Each structure stands twice: as C-alpha cells, then as structure tokens.
C-alpha positions in Angstrom: -80.2 -27.5 8.5 -79.9 -24.2 10.5 -76.8 -22.1 10.1 -76.9 -21.2 13.8 -77.7 -24.0 16.2 -80.6 -23.4 18.5 -78.6 -24.6 21.5 -74.9 -23.9 21.8 -72.6 -25.9 24.0 -70.6 -24.2 26.6 -67.4 -24.3 24.5 -69.3 -22.7 21.6 -70.7 -20.0 23.8 -67.3 -19.2 25.1 -65.9 -19.1 21.6 -68.7 -16.8 20.3 -68.4 -14.5 23.3 -64.7 -14.3 23.0 -64.7 -13.6 19.2 -67.5 -11.0 19.3 -66.0 -9.4 22.4 -62.6 -9.0 20.6 -64.5 -7.6 17.6 -66.4 -5.0 19.6 -63.2 -4.0 21.5 -61.3 -3.6 18.2 -64.1 -1.3 16.9 -63.8 0.8 20.0 -60.1 1.0 19.6 -60.3 2.1 16.0 -63.0 4.7 16.8 -61.1 6.1 19.7 -57.8 6.1 17.8 -59.0 8.6 15.2 -58.9 6.4 12.2 -62.6 6.8 11.2 -64.3 10.1 10.3 -67.9 10.8 9.3 -67.3 14.4 8.3 -64.5 16.4 6.8 -61.8 16.9 9.4 -58.6 18.8 8.6 -55.3 17.2 9.1 -56.8 13.8 9.9 -53.5 11.9 9.6 -52.0 13.7 12.5 -55.0 12.9 14.8 -54.3 9.2 14.6 -53.4 7.2 17.7 -51.1 4.5 16.2 -50.8 2.5 19.5 -54.6 2.1 19.6 -54.5 1.0 15.9 -52.0 -1.7 16.8 -54.2 -2.8 19.7 -57.2 -3.0 17.3 -55.2 -5.2 14.9 -54.2 -7.5 17.8 -57.8 -7.7 19.0 -59.1 -8.6 15.5 -56.5 -11.3 15.1 -57.3 -12.7 18.5 -61.0 -12.7 17.7 -60.3 -14.8 14.5 -58.1 -17.2 16.4 -60.8 -17.7 19.1 -63.5 -18.1 16.4 -61.4 -20.7 14.6 -62.1 -23.2 17.4 -65.8 -23.8 16.5 -67.9 -23.5 13.4 -70.6 -21.6 15.3 -68.1 -18.9 16.4 -66.8 -18.6 12.8 -70.4 -18.0 11.6 -71.1 -15.3 14.2 -67.8 -13.5 13.7 -68.0 -13.8 9.9 -71.5 -12.4 10.0 -70.4 -9.5 12.1 -67.5 -8.7 9.8 -69.8 -9.0 6.8 -72.3 -6.5 8.3 -69.4 -4.1 9.1 -68.2 -4.4 5.5 -71.7 -3.6 4.2 -71.9 -0.6 6.5 -68.5 0.7 5.3 -69.4 0.2 1.6 -72.7 2.1 2.2 -71.0 5.0 4.0 -68.2 5.3 1.4 -70.8 5.4 -1.5 -73.3 7.7 0.2 -71.2 9.9 2.4 -68.5 11.9 0.6 -67.0 13.0 3.9 -66.6 9.5 5.3 -62.9 8.6 5.7 -60.8 5.7 7.0 -57.3 6.8 7.5 -54.6 4.3 8.5 -51.5 5.5 6.6 -51.4 8.4 4.2 -51.9 6.5 0.9 -54.9 6.5 -1.4 -57.3 3.5 -1.6 -57.0 2.5 2.0 -60.7 2.3 2.4 -61.1 0.0 -0.6 -58.3 -2.3 0.5 -59.8 -2.4 4.0 -63.2 -3.3 2.6 -61.7 -6.1 0.4 -59.7 -7.6 3.3 -62.7 -7.4 5.6 -65.1 -9.0 3.1 -62.7 -11.8 2.2 -62.1 -12.6 5.9 -65.9 -12.6 6.5 -66.4 -14.9 3.5 -63.7 -17.4 4.7 -65.1 -17.5 8.2 -68.7 -18.0 7.0 -67.6 -20.7 4.5 -65.6 -22.7 7.0 -68.5 -22.3 9.5 -71.1 -23.6 7.1 -68.9 -26.4 5.8 -66.4 -27.3 8.6 -63.9 -30.1 8.1 -64.9 -33.5 9.3 -61.3 -34.0 10.6 -61.4 -30.9 12.9 -65.1 -31.0 13.9 -66.4 -34.5 13.1 -69.3 -34.3 15.6 -70.8 -31.0 14.5 -74.3 -31.1 12.9 -73.0 -29.3 9.8 -70.1 -31.7 9.3 -72.3 -34.8 9.7 -74.8 -33.5 7.1 -72.3 -32.9 4.3 -73.1 -35.2 1.4 -70.6 -36.7 -1.1 -70.4 -34.8 -4.3 -69.0 -31.3 -4.6 -67.5 -31.5 -1.1 -66.7 -28.3 0.6 -67.4 -26.2 -2.5 -68.1 -23.0 -0.5 -64.7 -23.3 1.2 -63.0 -23.8 -2.1 -64.8 -20.9 -3.7 -63.6 -18.6 -0.8 -60.1 -19.9 -1.3 -60.2 -19.3 -5.0 -61.5 -15.8 -4.5 -58.8 -14.9 -1.9 -56.1 -16.4 -4.1 -57.3 -14.5 -7.2 -57.5 -11.2 -5.3 -53.9 -11.6 -4.0 -52.5 -12.6 -7.4 -54.3 -9.8 -9.2 -53.1 -7.2 -6.7 -49.5 -8.4 -7.0 -49.7 -8.5 -10.8 -51.2 -5.1 -11.1 -48.7 -3.6 -8.6 -45.8 -5.2 -10.5 -47.1 -4.0 -13.9 -47.6 -0.4 -12.7 -44.2 -0.5 -11.0 -42.6 -1.8 -14.3 -44.2 0.7 -16.7 -44.0 3.9 -14.6 -40.2 4.3 -14.2 -39.3 3.0 -17.7 -41.5 5.5 -19.5 -41.9 8.7 -17.5 -42.3 10.0 -14.0 -45.5 12.1 -14.6 -47.8 10.4 -17.0 -50.6 7.8 -17.2 -48.5 5.2 -19.0 -48.1 3.4 -15.7 -51.7 2.5 -15.8 -50.7 0.0 -18.5 -49.8 -2.2 -15.6 -53.6 -2.7 -15.1 -53.4 -5.0 -18.2 -51.2 -7.3 -16.1 -54.0 -7.5 -13.5 -56.6 -8.3 -16.2 -54.4 -11.1 -17.5 -54.0 -12.4 -14.0 -57.8 -12.6 -13.7 -58.1 -14.7 -16.8 -55.2 -16.9 -15.7 -56.9 -17.5 -12.3 -60.2 -18.3 -14.0 -58.5 -20.9 -16.2 -56.7 -22.4 -13.1 -59.9 -22.6 -11.2 -61.7 -24.4 -14.0 -58.8 -26.9 -14.4 -58.6 -27.6 -10.6 -62.4 -28.2 -10.4 -62.3 -30.5 -13.4 -59.4 -32.5 -11.8 -61.3 -32.7 -8.5 -64.5 -33.8 -10.3 -62.6 -36.5 -12.1 -61.1 -37.8 -8.8 -64.5 -37.8 -7.1 -66.0 -39.7 -10.0 -63.2 -42.2 -9.9 -63.6 -42.7 -6.1 -67.3 -43.3 -6.5 -66.7 -45.8 -9.2 -64.1 -47.6 -7.1 -66.5 -47.6 -4.1 -69.3 -49.2 -6.1 -67.0 -51.9 -7.4 -65.7 -52.6 -3.9 
C-alpha cells in the first residue's frame, strides 16, 4: 500500500492544492510579518506585524479544513508541517540567533514546535488510517484489517491529550507554588512535579483504555465466529 496514491482524483487534487497553497501563503505572511529572525535583531517585538500574523493563522486553519476533506490532502499537508517542524528544531538547536517571536514570553518557539508537530502527526495518522464512515471508498480504508483498528490515530490522540493535560497540570502547579511561597525563588518549579504525575496518570489511562478496547475486539471476534 502506498501512502500517496499514484493517480489522484480531481477532488483530491483540489484539496491538496488548496491545503498546500494555504500553507505556503501562511509561511509568506509569517515571514513578511517579522515573526521569524535568523540573526540577532534588536527590538524584534516592535517589528512584528500583528495583522499579518492573524492572516497567517487564518490561512493555516483554512489549510487544515481543506485538507480534512480527503486522506491524500491530509498526508500532504501533514508531511509539509512535519518538514517545517524538523527545520525549526534544526535551526533552534544549531543557530543561536534564530528567533520566533509571537508575543513577548519565553518558550514560544518550543510551544510552536510542539503544536506544529502534533498537528502534523494527527494529519498523517488520519491520512494513513482514514475512517471507513467518512471515506469508505479510499484505498487505505478498504485495506484496513480487523485487529488493532486505527491504532495510529489513537496514538496521535493519546499523545495530544497527554501533552495538553501535562501542560495544564504543570502550569497549575507552578501557579500554585509560586505565590504561596515567595515571589522571587525557584520553589515555583515544584509545580513540575504535577506535570510528572500527569504523565504517569496519562500512561496508566492509555494502558487501561487499550486493554478495554482489546477485550471488546476479542469479544466481537468471538461473537462473530459463533454467529
């Protein structure tokens, strides 16, 4: 089975063109808006063009909406977002002067990379394993075998849920410890323990969910054989 079909239908071609076109246009808007710098630039925050940043966000959302129509478009856009994420990680680790400035807070590049990577993963997962209900005639959907089901889609969902829960737990922990102890100390970092506990809780939840799903699939196969 090939991830990208050799011949795309006209609907798939339009979806791919629309999704990638929106993606390229959003990159142009971000670049022109002064949000990305490859060398040290003084007073970078004041050089931003916020309207162009809003346009870039709208274009990205539009691209995802367009790509959601077909599995092929999701694969292409997910691949493009994944390559962009790899490029950003490479630049942020090898180029000390590389900056992505959206607001004025620290860690914006890391958060952007995480969101970009998760979006790419979800698009690729749903492209490789589309739903039979939404795309019953696609080659990928018809070749899905009984068993683990759409395990890649579930894995992407688990990862997204874990990241969100860990982020919220860590933020809540830091927010709790910082004002109750002191205003200028490292005790607020104790909130990171909340994030670590959230990771363990999410792992346990994933294992329990997979065991329940496995039991249900086994029961369905047994009932099917008896029928």
